[in-house]
DSSP file (Angstrom, degrees, kcal/mol; ACC not computed):
  #  RESIDUE AA STRUCTURE BP1 BP2  ACC     N-H-->O    O-->H-N    N-H-->O    O-->H-N    TCO  KAPPA ALPHA  PHI   PSI    X-CA   Y-CA   Z-CA
    1    1 A M              0   0    0      0, 0.0    33,-2.9     0, 0.0     2,-0.4   0.000 360.0 360.0 360.0 130.0  -30.4   68.3  113.3
    2    2 A K  E     +a   34   0A   0     31,-0.2   100,-2.6    98,-0.2   101,-0.8  -0.790 360.0 170.0-100.5 139.4  -31.4   71.8  112.2
    3    3 A I  E     -ab  35 103A   0     31,-2.6    33,-3.0    -2,-0.4     2,-0.4  -0.942  30.6-130.9-138.6 163.1  -31.4   72.9  108.6
    4    4 A V  E     - b   0 104A   0     99,-2.0   101,-3.0    -2,-0.3     2,-0.6  -0.963  23.8-150.7-110.3 136.7  -32.6   75.8  106.4
    5    5 A L  E     - b   0 105A   0     31,-0.4   101,-0.2    -2,-0.4    99,-0.0  -0.931   9.8-135.7-113.4 116.8  -34.5   74.8  103.3
    6    6 A D    >>  -     0   0    0     99,-2.8     4,-1.5    -2,-0.6     3,-1.2  -0.356  26.3-114.4 -64.9 150.4  -34.4   77.1  100.3
    7    7 A T  H 3> S+     0   0    0      1,-0.3     4,-2.6     2,-0.2     5,-0.2   0.847 113.8  62.1 -57.6 -36.6  -37.8   77.7   98.7
    8    8 A N  H 3> S+     0   0    0      1,-0.2     4,-2.0     2,-0.2    -1,-0.3   0.822 103.0  50.6 -62.4 -29.4  -36.8   75.8   95.5
    9    9 A V  H <> S+     0   0    0     -3,-1.2     4,-2.4    96,-0.3    -1,-0.2   0.895 109.8  49.4 -74.2 -40.2  -36.3   72.6   97.5
   10   10 A L  H  X S+     0   0    0     -4,-1.5     4,-1.7     2,-0.2    -2,-0.2   0.931 112.5  47.6 -63.2 -45.1  -39.7   72.9   99.2
   11   11 A V  H  X S+     0   0    0     -4,-2.6     4,-2.3     1,-0.2     5,-0.2   0.937 112.2  49.6 -61.1 -46.9  -41.4   73.5   95.8
   12   12 A S  H  X S+     0   0    0     -4,-2.0     4,-2.5    -5,-0.2    -1,-0.2   0.892 107.1  55.9 -59.5 -40.4  -39.5   70.5   94.3
   13   13 A A  H  < S+     0   0    0     -4,-2.4    -1,-0.2     1,-0.2    -2,-0.2   0.887 112.0  42.6 -59.5 -39.5  -40.5   68.4   97.2
   14   14 A L  H  < S+     0   0    0     -4,-1.7    -1,-0.2    -3,-0.2    -2,-0.2   0.828 117.1  45.7 -79.2 -31.8  -44.2   69.1   96.6
   15   15 A L  H  < S+     0   0    0     -4,-2.3    -2,-0.2     1,-0.2    -1,-0.2   0.812 121.5  35.9 -78.7 -30.4  -44.0   68.8   92.8
   16   16 A K    ><  -     0   0    0     -4,-2.5     3,-2.3    -5,-0.2     6,-0.5  -0.785  65.2-174.9-129.0  87.0  -42.0   65.5   92.8
   17   17 A P  T 3  S+     0   0    0      0, 0.0    -1,-0.1     0, 0.0    -4,-0.1   0.665  85.8  49.8 -59.5 -18.5  -43.0   63.2   95.7
   18   18 A S  T 3  S+     0   0    0      4,-0.1    -5,-0.1     5,-0.0     2,-0.0   0.298  91.1 110.4-101.9  11.3  -40.3   60.7   94.9
   19   19 A S  S <> S-     0   0    0     -3,-2.3     4,-1.7    -7,-0.2     5,-0.1  -0.269  82.6-110.8 -81.5 168.0  -37.5   63.3   94.7
   20   20 A K  H  > S+     0   0    0      1,-0.2     4,-1.9     2,-0.2     5,-0.1   0.874 120.8  56.5 -62.0 -38.5  -34.5   63.9   97.1
   21   21 A S  H  > S+     0   0    0      1,-0.2     4,-2.2     2,-0.2    -1,-0.2   0.907 105.6  49.9 -61.0 -41.6  -36.2   67.1   98.1
   22   22 A A  H  > S+     0   0    0     -6,-0.5     4,-2.5     1,-0.2    -1,-0.2   0.869 106.3  56.0 -65.4 -36.0  -39.4   65.2   99.0
   23   23 A A  H  X S+     0   0    0     -4,-1.7     4,-1.8     2,-0.2    -1,-0.2   0.896 108.0  48.6 -62.0 -39.4  -37.3   62.8  101.1
   24   24 A I  H  X S+     0   0    0     -4,-1.9     4,-1.9     2,-0.2    -2,-0.2   0.918 109.8  51.2 -66.9 -43.1  -35.9   65.8  103.1
   25   25 A L  H  X S+     0   0    0     -4,-2.2     4,-2.7     1,-0.2    -2,-0.2   0.902 108.4  52.4 -60.9 -39.7  -39.4   67.2  103.6
   26   26 A R  H  X S+     0   0    0     -4,-2.5     4,-2.5     1,-0.2    -1,-0.2   0.884 106.1  53.9 -63.2 -37.3  -40.5   63.8  104.9
   27   27 A L  H  <>S+     0   0    0     -4,-1.8     5,-2.3     2,-0.2     6,-1.4   0.879 110.6  47.2 -63.6 -36.7  -37.6   63.8  107.4
   28   28 A I  H ><5S+     0   0    0     -4,-1.9     3,-1.5     4,-0.2    -2,-0.2   0.948 113.0  47.4 -67.0 -48.6  -38.8   67.2  108.6
   29   29 A I  H 3<5S+     0   0    0     -4,-2.7    -2,-0.2     1,-0.3    -1,-0.2   0.852 111.1  52.3 -62.4 -35.0  -42.4   66.0  108.9
   30   30 A N  T 3<5S-     0   0    0     -4,-2.5    -1,-0.3    -5,-0.2    -2,-0.2   0.401 116.9-113.5 -84.0   3.4  -41.3   62.8  110.7
   31   31 A G  T < 5S+     0   0    0     -3,-1.5    -3,-0.2     2,-0.2    -2,-0.1   0.599  87.2 114.8  80.1  11.1  -39.3   64.9  113.2
   32   32 A K  S   <S+     0   0    0     -5,-2.3     2,-0.3    -6,-0.2    -4,-0.2   0.692  81.1  34.1 -85.7 -19.0  -35.9   63.7  112.2
   33   33 A L  S    S-     0   0    0     -6,-1.4     2,-0.5    -8,-0.1    -2,-0.2  -0.952  73.9-143.7-130.4 152.3  -34.9   67.2  111.0
   34   34 A Q  E     -a    2   0A   0    -33,-2.9   -31,-2.6    -2,-0.3     2,-0.4  -0.972  15.5-137.7-119.2 132.6  -35.8   70.6  112.4
   35   35 A L  E     -a    3   0A   0     -2,-0.5    38,-3.2   -33,-0.2     2,-0.4  -0.736  10.6-155.6 -91.6 130.5  -36.4   73.5  110.0
   36   36 A A  E     +d   73   0B   0    -33,-3.0   -31,-0.4    -2,-0.4     2,-0.3  -0.864  29.5 146.6-101.8 141.2  -35.0   76.9  110.9
   37   37 A F  E     -d   74   0B   0     36,-2.3    38,-3.1    -2,-0.4     2,-0.3  -0.940  33.0-143.2-157.2 171.6  -36.8   79.9  109.4
   38   38 A D     >  -     0   0    0     -2,-0.3     4,-2.2    36,-0.2     3,-0.2  -0.818  45.5 -89.0-133.7-178.6  -37.8   83.6  110.0
   39   39 A T  H  > S+     0   0    0     -2,-0.3     4,-2.2    36,-0.3     5,-0.2   0.832 125.1  56.2 -65.0 -30.7  -40.9   85.5  109.0
   40   40 A R  H  > S+     0   0    0      2,-0.2     4,-2.1     1,-0.2    -1,-0.2   0.901 108.2  47.6 -66.3 -39.8  -39.3   86.5  105.6
   41   41 A I  H  > S+     0   0    0     -3,-0.2     4,-2.8     2,-0.2    -2,-0.2   0.928 112.0  48.7 -68.3 -44.8  -38.7   82.8  104.7
   42   42 A L  H  X S+     0   0    0     -4,-2.2     4,-2.5     1,-0.2    -1,-0.2   0.908 111.0  51.3 -61.0 -40.7  -42.2   81.8  105.7
   43   43 A A  H  X S+     0   0    0     -4,-2.2     4,-2.7    -5,-0.2    -1,-0.2   0.900 111.0  48.2 -63.2 -40.4  -43.7   84.7  103.6
   44   44 A E  H  X S+     0   0    0     -4,-2.1     4,-2.9     2,-0.2     5,-0.3   0.931 109.9  51.8 -66.6 -44.1  -41.6   83.6  100.6
   45   45 A Y  H  X S+     0   0    0     -4,-2.8     4,-2.7     1,-0.2     5,-0.2   0.958 113.7  44.7 -53.4 -50.9  -42.7   80.0  101.0
   46   46 A R  H  X S+     0   0    0     -4,-2.5     4,-1.4     1,-0.2    -2,-0.2   0.925 114.5  47.8 -61.4 -46.9  -46.3   81.1  101.1
   47   47 A E  H  < S+     0   0    0     -4,-2.7     4,-0.3     1,-0.2    -1,-0.2   0.924 115.6  43.6 -62.9 -45.6  -46.0   83.5   98.2
   48   48 A V  H >< S+     0   0    0     -4,-2.9     3,-1.5     1,-0.2    -1,-0.2   0.922 112.3  51.7 -68.3 -43.9  -44.2   81.1   95.9
   49   49 A L  H 3< S+     0   0    0     -4,-2.7     7,-0.4    -5,-0.3    -1,-0.2   0.750 106.2  56.6 -66.6 -22.1  -46.4   78.1   96.7
   50   50 A Q  T 3< S+     0   0    0     -4,-1.4    -1,-0.3    -5,-0.2    -2,-0.2   0.488  76.7 121.7 -86.7  -3.0  -49.5   80.2   95.9
   51   51 A R    X>  -     0   0    0     -3,-1.5     3,-1.9    -4,-0.3     4,-0.6  -0.396  69.5-128.5 -62.4 133.9  -48.3   81.0   92.4
   52   52 A P  G >4 S+     0   0    0      0, 0.0     3,-0.8     0, 0.0    -1,-0.1   0.782 101.4  69.4 -56.0 -30.2  -50.9   79.9   89.9
   53   53 A R  G 34 S+     0   0    0      1,-0.2    -2,-0.1     2,-0.1    -3,-0.0   0.741  97.7  51.9 -65.0 -20.4  -48.3   77.9   87.8
   54   54 A F  G <4 S-     0   0    0     -3,-1.9    -1,-0.2    -6,-0.2    -4,-0.1   0.706  92.4-146.4 -88.3 -20.1  -47.9   75.4   90.6
   55   55 A H    <<  +     0   0    0     -3,-0.8     2,-0.3    -4,-0.6    -2,-0.1   0.765  39.9 155.1  61.1  27.4  -51.6   74.6   91.0
   56   56 A F        -     0   0    0     -5,-0.5    -1,-0.2    -7,-0.4     2,-0.2  -0.642  34.9-137.2 -81.5 144.0  -51.3   74.0   94.7
   57   57 A T    >>  -     0   0    0     -2,-0.3     4,-2.5     1,-0.1     3,-0.9  -0.605  20.9-113.8 -96.3 161.9  -54.5   74.6   96.7
   58   58 A F  H 3> S+     0   0    0      1,-0.3     4,-2.4     2,-0.2    -1,-0.1   0.853 118.7  61.5 -59.2 -33.7  -54.8   76.4  100.0
   59   59 A R  H 34 S+     0   0    0      1,-0.2    -1,-0.3     2,-0.2     5,-0.1   0.779 110.2  40.2 -65.2 -25.8  -55.8   73.0  101.5
   60   60 A Q  H <> S+     0   0    0     -3,-0.9     4,-0.8     2,-0.1    -2,-0.2   0.867 121.9  40.1 -84.8 -42.4  -52.4   71.7  100.5
   61   61 A I  H  X S+     0   0    0     -4,-2.5     4,-2.7     2,-0.1     5,-0.3   0.946 108.1  54.9 -76.3 -51.6  -50.3   74.7  101.4
   62   62 A N  H  X S+     0   0    0     -4,-2.4     4,-2.7     1,-0.2     5,-0.2   0.890 107.0  47.4 -60.5 -46.9  -51.7   76.0  104.7
   63   63 A P  H  > S+     0   0    0      0, 0.0     4,-2.3     0, 0.0    -1,-0.2   0.905 114.6  49.0 -61.1 -38.1  -51.5   72.8  106.8
   64   64 A L  H  X S+     0   0    0     -4,-0.8     4,-2.8     2,-0.2    -2,-0.2   0.952 113.9  44.1 -65.0 -49.0  -47.9   72.2  105.6
   65   65 A L  H  X S+     0   0    0     -4,-2.7     4,-2.4     1,-0.2     5,-0.2   0.877 112.7  52.6 -65.6 -36.7  -46.8   75.8  106.4
   66   66 A D  H  X S+     0   0    0     -4,-2.7     4,-2.5    -5,-0.3    -1,-0.2   0.924 111.4  47.4 -61.9 -43.3  -48.7   75.7  109.7
   67   67 A F  H  X S+     0   0    0     -4,-2.3     4,-2.9    -5,-0.2     5,-0.3   0.943 111.6  49.4 -62.4 -48.7  -46.8   72.5  110.6
   68   68 A L  H  X S+     0   0    0     -4,-2.8     4,-1.6     1,-0.2    -1,-0.2   0.895 114.0  46.4 -59.2 -40.4  -43.4   73.9  109.5
   69   69 A E  H  < S+     0   0    0     -4,-2.4    -1,-0.2    -5,-0.2    -2,-0.2   0.906 115.7  45.0 -68.8 -41.6  -44.0   77.0  111.6
   70   70 A K  H  < S+     0   0    0     -4,-2.5    -2,-0.2    -5,-0.2    -1,-0.2   0.901 123.2  33.6 -69.3 -41.6  -45.2   75.1  114.7
   71   71 A E  H  < S+     0   0    0     -4,-2.9    -1,-0.2    -5,-0.2    -2,-0.2   0.613 107.5  80.0 -93.6 -13.6  -42.5   72.5  114.6
   72   72 A G  S  < S-     0   0    0     -4,-1.6     2,-0.6    -5,-0.3   -36,-0.2  -0.087  84.3 -98.9 -86.3-173.0  -39.6   74.5  113.3
   73   73 A V  E     -d   36   0B   0    -38,-3.2   -36,-2.3   -35,-0.0     2,-0.5  -0.943  26.2-144.2-113.7 115.9  -37.3   77.0  114.9
   74   74 A L  E     -d   37   0B   0     -2,-0.6     2,-0.3   -38,-0.2   -36,-0.2  -0.687  28.0-178.1 -79.1 123.9  -38.0   80.7  114.5
   75   75 A A        -     0   0    0    -38,-3.1     2,-0.7    -2,-0.5   -36,-0.3  -0.833  29.1-128.3-122.1 159.3  -34.7   82.6  114.2
   76   76 A V        -     0   0    0     -2,-0.3     2,-0.2   -38,-0.1   -38,-0.1  -0.935  29.4-138.8-108.0 111.6  -33.8   86.2  113.9
   77   77 A G        -     0   0    0     -2,-0.7    18,-0.2    21,-0.1    17,-0.1  -0.472   8.4-145.4 -72.7 137.5  -31.5   86.6  110.9
   78   78 A V        -     0   0    0     16,-0.7    20,-0.1    -2,-0.2    19,-0.1  -0.873  33.6 -96.9-101.0 133.9  -28.5   89.0  111.4
   79   79 A P        -     0   0    0      0, 0.0     2,-0.1     0, 0.0    -1,-0.1  -0.149  44.5-109.4 -52.1 141.8  -27.5   90.9  108.3
   80   80 A L        -     0   0    0      1,-0.1     3,-0.1     2,-0.0    14,-0.0  -0.368   8.3-138.3 -71.9 149.1  -24.6   89.4  106.4
   81   81 A S  S    S+     0   0    0      1,-0.2     2,-0.4    35,-0.1    -1,-0.1   0.789  98.5  36.6 -75.8 -27.7  -21.2   91.0  106.4
   82   82 A T  S    S-     0   0    0     34,-0.2    -1,-0.2    33,-0.0    -2,-0.0  -0.994  90.2-130.2-125.6 125.1  -20.9   90.2  102.7
   83   83 A G        -     0   0    0     -2,-0.4    -2,-0.0    -3,-0.1    33,-0.0  -0.216  19.9-119.7 -69.6 162.8  -24.0   90.4  100.4
   84   84 A L        -     0   0    0      1,-0.1    28,-0.1     2,-0.1     6,-0.1  -0.644  25.8-108.4 -98.1 159.2  -25.1   87.6   98.1
   85   85 A P  S    S+     0   0    0      0, 0.0    -1,-0.1     0, 0.0    27,-0.1   0.869 116.5  39.6 -54.3 -38.0  -25.4   87.9   94.3
   86   86 A D  S >  S-     0   0    0     25,-0.4     3,-2.5     1,-0.1     4,-0.4  -0.937  76.4-156.7-114.6 108.0  -29.2   87.7   94.7
   87   87 A P  G >  S+     0   0    0      0, 0.0     3,-1.1     0, 0.0    -1,-0.1   0.735  89.5  70.0 -57.4 -22.6  -30.3   89.7   97.8
   88   88 A S  G 3  S+     0   0    0      1,-0.2     4,-0.2     2,-0.1     0, 0.0   0.671  94.9  56.3 -70.0 -13.7  -33.5   87.6   98.0
   89   89 A D  G X> S+     0   0    0     -3,-2.5     4,-1.2     1,-0.2     3,-0.9   0.625  84.1  87.0 -86.3 -15.1  -31.3   84.6   99.0
   90   90 A E  H <> S+     0   0    0     -3,-1.1     4,-2.9    -4,-0.4     5,-0.2   0.849  77.8  60.4 -59.3 -39.7  -29.9   86.5  102.0
   91   91 A P  H 3> S+     0   0    0      0, 0.0     4,-2.5     0, 0.0    -1,-0.2   0.877 102.7  54.3 -56.3 -35.1  -32.6   85.7  104.5
   92   92 A F  H <> S+     0   0    0     -3,-0.9     4,-2.0    -4,-0.2    -2,-0.2   0.923 113.4  39.7 -66.2 -44.0  -31.8   82.0  104.1
   93   93 A L  H  X S+     0   0    0     -4,-1.2     4,-2.4     2,-0.2     5,-0.2   0.877 113.4  55.4 -72.9 -36.8  -28.1   82.4  104.9
   94   94 A E  H  X S+     0   0    0     -4,-2.9     4,-2.5     1,-0.2   -16,-0.7   0.926 111.8  43.6 -60.1 -44.7  -28.8   84.9  107.7
   95   95 A V  H  X S+     0   0    0     -4,-2.5     4,-2.8    -5,-0.2    -1,-0.2   0.902 110.5  55.7 -67.7 -40.8  -31.1   82.4  109.4
   96   96 A A  H  <>S+     0   0    0     -4,-2.0     5,-1.9    -5,-0.2     4,-0.5   0.914 112.6  43.1 -57.0 -42.8  -28.7   79.6  108.8
   97   97 A L  H ><5S+     0   0    0     -4,-2.4     3,-0.7     3,-0.2    -2,-0.2   0.937 116.9  44.0 -69.6 -47.6  -26.0   81.6  110.6
   98   98 A S  H 3<5S+     0   0    0     -4,-2.5    -2,-0.2     1,-0.2    -1,-0.2   0.828 116.8  46.0 -71.5 -30.0  -28.1   82.8  113.5
   99   99 A A  T 3<5S-     0   0    0     -4,-2.8    -1,-0.2    -5,-0.2    -2,-0.2   0.481 103.6-130.6 -89.7  -2.7  -29.7   79.5  114.1
  100  100 A H  T < 5 -     0   0    0     -3,-0.7   -98,-0.2    -4,-0.5    -3,-0.2   0.935  40.4-177.8  53.2  52.4  -26.4   77.6  113.9
  101  101 A V      < -     0   0    0     -5,-1.9    20,-0.2    -6,-0.2   -98,-0.2  -0.318  36.6-126.9 -77.8 163.2  -27.8   75.0  111.5
  102  102 A E  S    S-     0   0    0   -100,-2.6    19,-0.5     1,-0.3     2,-0.3   0.795  85.5  -5.5 -77.7 -30.0  -25.9   72.1  110.2
  103  103 A A  E     -bc   3 121A   0   -101,-0.8   -99,-2.0    17,-0.1     2,-0.6  -0.993  51.0-133.8-162.2 153.7  -26.7   73.0  106.5
  104  104 A L  E     -bc   4 122A   0     17,-2.9    19,-2.4    -2,-0.3     2,-0.6  -0.978  32.3-151.6-106.7 120.4  -28.5   75.2  104.1
  105  105 A V  E     +bc   5 123A   0   -101,-3.0   -99,-2.8    -2,-0.6     2,-0.3  -0.843  27.8 155.0-102.3 123.8  -30.1   72.9  101.5
  106  106 A T        -     0   0    0     17,-2.4     3,-0.3    -2,-0.6    -2,-0.0  -0.980  49.7-141.2-146.0 153.1  -30.7   74.5   98.1
  107  107 A G  S    S+     0   0    0     -2,-0.3     2,-0.2     1,-0.2     3,-0.1   0.422 102.3  58.4 -88.8  -1.1  -31.0   73.6   94.5
  108  108 A N    >   +     0   0    0      1,-0.1     3,-1.9    15,-0.1     4,-0.3  -0.573  57.1 162.3-128.8  67.6  -29.0   76.6   93.6
  109  109 A K  G >  S+     0   0    0      1,-0.3     3,-2.1    -3,-0.3    -1,-0.1   0.814  72.3  66.9 -58.7 -31.4  -25.6   76.3   95.4
  110  110 A R  G 3  S+     0   0    0      1,-0.3    -1,-0.3    -3,-0.1    -2,-0.0   0.711  88.3  67.9 -65.7 -17.6  -24.1   78.9   93.1
  111  111 A H  G <  S+     0   0    0     -3,-1.9   -25,-0.4     1,-0.2    -1,-0.3   0.632  98.7  55.0 -72.8 -12.5  -26.3   81.5   94.7
  112  112 A Y  S <  S-     0   0    0     -3,-2.1    -1,-0.2    -4,-0.3     5,-0.1  -0.728  82.8-155.8-123.8  80.1  -24.4   81.0   97.9
  113  113 A P    >>  -     0   0    0      0, 0.0     3,-1.4     0, 0.0     4,-1.1  -0.239  23.1-122.6 -58.0 142.3  -20.6   81.6   97.2
  114  114 A K  G >4 S+     0   0    0      1,-0.3     3,-0.6     2,-0.2     4,-0.5   0.851 110.6  60.6 -54.5 -38.0  -18.3   79.9   99.7
  115  115 A A  G 34 S+     0   0    0      1,-0.2     3,-0.3     2,-0.1    -1,-0.3   0.807 110.6  40.8 -62.1 -29.1  -16.7   83.3  100.6
  116  116 A A  G <4 S+     0   0    0     -3,-1.4    -1,-0.2     1,-0.2   -34,-0.2   0.595  95.4  80.4 -93.5 -12.0  -20.1   84.6  101.8
  117  117 A S  S X< S-     0   0    0     -4,-1.1     3,-2.2    -3,-0.6    -1,-0.2   0.625  80.7-147.6 -77.0 -11.5  -21.3   81.4  103.6
  118  118 A E  T 3  S-     0   0    0     -4,-0.5     3,-0.1    -3,-0.3    -3,-0.1   0.830  71.5 -46.6  50.3  39.3  -19.2   82.0  106.7
  119  119 A G  T 3  S+     0   0    0     -5,-0.4     2,-0.3     1,-0.3    -1,-0.3   0.361 101.0 135.7  90.2  -6.4  -18.7   78.3  107.3
  120  120 A I    <   -     0   0    0     -3,-2.2     2,-0.4    -6,-0.1    -1,-0.3  -0.593  60.7-116.7 -74.7 134.6  -22.3   77.2  106.8
  121  121 A L  E     -c  103   0A   0    -19,-0.5   -17,-2.9    -2,-0.3     2,-0.7  -0.594  24.9-159.8 -71.0 125.4  -22.5   74.0  104.7
  122  122 A I  E     +c  104   0A   0     -2,-0.4     2,-0.3   -19,-0.2   -17,-0.2  -0.941  23.5 173.4-107.9 111.6  -24.4   74.8  101.5
  123  123 A L  E     -c  105   0A   0    -19,-2.4   -17,-2.4    -2,-0.7   -15,-0.1  -0.907  33.0-126.1-127.0 146.5  -25.6   71.4  100.1
  124  124 A S     >  -     0   0    0     -2,-0.3     4,-2.9   -19,-0.2     5,-0.2  -0.399  43.6-101.6 -73.1 163.7  -27.8   70.2   97.3
  125  125 A P  H  > S+     0   0    0      0, 0.0     4,-2.5     0, 0.0     5,-0.2   0.908 124.9  49.0 -54.9 -41.8  -30.6   67.9   98.4
  126  126 A S  H  > S+     0   0    0      2,-0.2     4,-2.3     1,-0.2     5,-0.2   0.931 112.0  47.2 -64.6 -46.0  -28.6   64.9   97.2
  127  127 A E  H  > S+     0   0    0      1,-0.2     4,-2.3     2,-0.2    -1,-0.2   0.901 112.3  51.2 -62.2 -40.5  -25.5   66.0   99.0
  128  128 A F  H  X S+     0   0    0     -4,-2.9     4,-3.1     1,-0.2    -2,-0.2   0.945 109.5  48.5 -63.6 -46.8  -27.5   66.6  102.2
  129  129 A L  H  X S+     0   0    0     -4,-2.5     4,-2.8     1,-0.2     5,-0.2   0.897 110.4  51.9 -61.8 -39.8  -29.2   63.2  102.1
  130  130 A D  H  X S+     0   0    0     -4,-2.3     4,-2.0     2,-0.2    -1,-0.2   0.943 113.8  43.7 -59.2 -47.3  -25.8   61.5  101.6
  131  131 A A  H  X S+     0   0    0     -4,-2.3     4,-2.4     2,-0.2    -2,-0.2   0.905 113.7  51.3 -64.9 -42.1  -24.4   63.4  104.6
  132  132 A F  H  X S+     0   0    0     -4,-3.1     4,-2.6     1,-0.2    -2,-0.2   0.930 111.0  47.1 -61.7 -46.7  -27.5   62.8  106.7
  133  133 A H  H  X S+     0   0    0     -4,-2.8     4,-2.4     1,-0.2    -1,-0.2   0.859 111.0  51.9 -67.3 -34.6  -27.5   59.0  106.1
  134  134 A R  H  X S+     0   0    0     -4,-2.0     4,-2.7    -5,-0.2    -1,-0.2   0.924 111.2  48.0 -63.9 -43.2  -23.7   58.8  106.8
  135  135 A T  H  X S+     0   0    0     -4,-2.4     4,-2.2     2,-0.2    -2,-0.2   0.916 112.5  48.2 -63.5 -43.5  -24.3   60.6  110.1
  136  136 A E  H  X S+     0   0    0     -4,-2.6     4,-1.1     2,-0.2    -1,-0.2   0.914 113.1  48.1 -61.9 -43.4  -27.2   58.3  111.0
  137  137 A K  H  X S+     0   0    0     -4,-2.4     4,-0.9     1,-0.2     3,-0.4   0.914 112.1  49.2 -64.2 -44.0  -25.1   55.3  110.1
  138  138 A D  H  < S+     0   0    0     -4,-2.7     3,-0.4     1,-0.2    -1,-0.2   0.861 107.6  54.4 -65.1 -36.2  -22.2   56.5  112.2
  139  139 A S  H  < S+     0   0    0     -4,-2.2    -1,-0.2     1,-0.2    -2,-0.2   0.759 109.3  48.4 -71.4 -22.8  -24.4   57.2  115.2
  140  140 A K  H  <        0   0    0     -4,-1.1    -1,-0.2    -3,-0.4    -2,-0.2   0.642 360.0 360.0 -87.9 -16.4  -25.7   53.7  115.1
  141  141 A A     <        0   0    0     -4,-0.9    -1,-0.2    -3,-0.4    -2,-0.2   0.486 360.0 360.0 -77.5 360.0  -22.3   52.1  114.9
């Protein structure tokens, strides 16, 4: 299953190891989910994670980003037909659309109005995990 992960979910995963966001990151690391991204998303991950307020070290950030880049799916985002309220969110939806992901996971669903999402599921970490576990349960039945 392919997803796009908004930067706020990645940051939350690293700050709160027992959070829903961290559970999603573990699913990616364990190969149960595949992350779709483009160079803009990777650059944003790197820039945000290097902000001094988070106190992450290069030794923490670089191996994770290298792993995500190596194991994920590099996509080429196509410009949206309808812009988003915050243009910095557009790469995430553009990649979600071009990579045909199952969901874009974000802590800021209001940043992705339904009218602009073009059918992509925009889910909170909790909503995504609920859907993922239902799918896993159904596939085993």
